[in-house]
C-alpha positions, 0 to 999 in steps of 0.5 A: 172611401171618398167621403163627400163633405162641405166646408161650412157655409151655404147660400142664404135663401132670399127671405133670409137675405131680406130679413138680414137687411130689415131686422127692425121689421121683425120681432124676436120670434119672427127672426128665430123662425126665419133662421130655423127655416133657413137652416132647414132649407140648407139641410134639405139641399145637402141631404137631397144631394146625398152628402155624407157630411152636412152642416147648418150652412152657417145660416146664422152668420153674416159672414163665416167669421165676421159675425163672431165679433158680435159675441166678443166684448171690447170691439166697436160694432162699426167697421172702418171701411176704406173703400166703399165703391168700385169693383168688389175686393177685400178692402171693402170689408173694413176693420173694427176698432178694439175698444177694451179688453177682448173677452167672450164670456158667453162663448162664440155661439157655435154650440147653439148653432150645432144644437139647432143642427142636431135638432133639425137634421135627419139621422144618417149624415155626419153633422159638422160644425165649423169655427174660425181659427184665431189668426183668421178671426184676428184679421178684421181687428185693428191693433191698438196700444194693448194689442199692438199687432195681429199676433197679439190679437191672435193670442187674445182670441186663441183661448176663446176658440179653444173653449168653443171647441171644447164646448162643441165636443161636450155637446156631442159634436163628432166632426169640427173644422177649424177654418184658417184660410188666412194662414194659407193666404199668407203662407208665402210671406209669413212664418209658417212654423209660427202658424202651425204652433198657433194652430196646434195650441188652439186645437190641443184640447180636442185632439183625439176627441173628434174628427178634426179638420182645417180648411185652407184656401186663398180667399173668396170674397164675392168670388175673388181670391186675396192670397198668393194661390200656391200650396208649396209655401205651406209645405212642409210645415203645414203637414204638422198641423194636428188634424185628421183632415185638411181641406185644400182649394184645387178646382179654381186653380185648375188642379195646379200643384195637385201632386203636392196633395201626396205630401199631406196624405202621408200625414192626414186625410185630404179633402180636395176642392173638387168643384169651383165655387167661384165659377158658374160653370156647373161641373158635370158628373164626368168632370167630377169622375175625371178629377177624382181619378186625378186626385187618386194618383196622389191620395189613397181612396181611404184618405180622400174626401171631396168637397167644394173649394170653399164655403158656398155662401158666395155662390147662388143657391141654384148653382150650389145645389147642382154642383153638390149633386154632380159632386156626390154622383161623381164620387159614387161612380168612382167609389162603386168601381173601387169596391 
């Protein structure tokens, strides 16, 4: 009951930040050592916090989804950034031009990440891999004559994600999150039935072969949301996603619409965002206990997990550590009273 889990990303150690900006100063073996040490650090912090489910912290990714473009042929490596100065916002990330047929002949790289995690992680915690879904992955690519709109790009990327999911299961991965925050961000204005159809086709080959989840949030670029922060537009359609668990951002929204978690809980497990990754207020254990008790009004304990609102990559490491420690201790206290 009340599993403690994470979405996927974890803060980069300072040396990895430095290395990522000075790649020419390192050899191939140096970089592999830097990456491995960063994964060890991410594992250490998660295990020290006492999490039931851990990841590799996505330490090999420039961003939770942008680095995947390096594995895909037919994409310009240079992004067109419309605004480079001023307050941080999503229009500073830029989009890549499509220059040819979109192909990923060698996969998307997640299997190698998972195998590294398997090798480095201690026995005990469940190991989870995360993969961006095709709709979210399509968001930073500019349509062209061959791929005239976002949905056409999504359809081209869908089989690549499918194959990566199948390869993860074949590699022994027991828990996978398919990140589709773009679907939750735009549920208020796009066709949610079509979103669900796309999602279910993507995951169909691995349904029932692993513990499958999806992450739905409202954006977290440098601590800023991009979507309309409402759960209601996702319902009822998103309850038909073929997943075992759904991750939903709640803490940053002061638990607005918490009652709607009950609709998801009728169909699947619910991982509630219980700590706010966009705030440097460190939740106390008592805060966590109070929030879990609120969630238990709408989600049965055997279907409830707790997690950060989003990945922790945009949060300083010292704060991420403390937030995870409070989250785990709070869940433990509630769990002990329920047994």
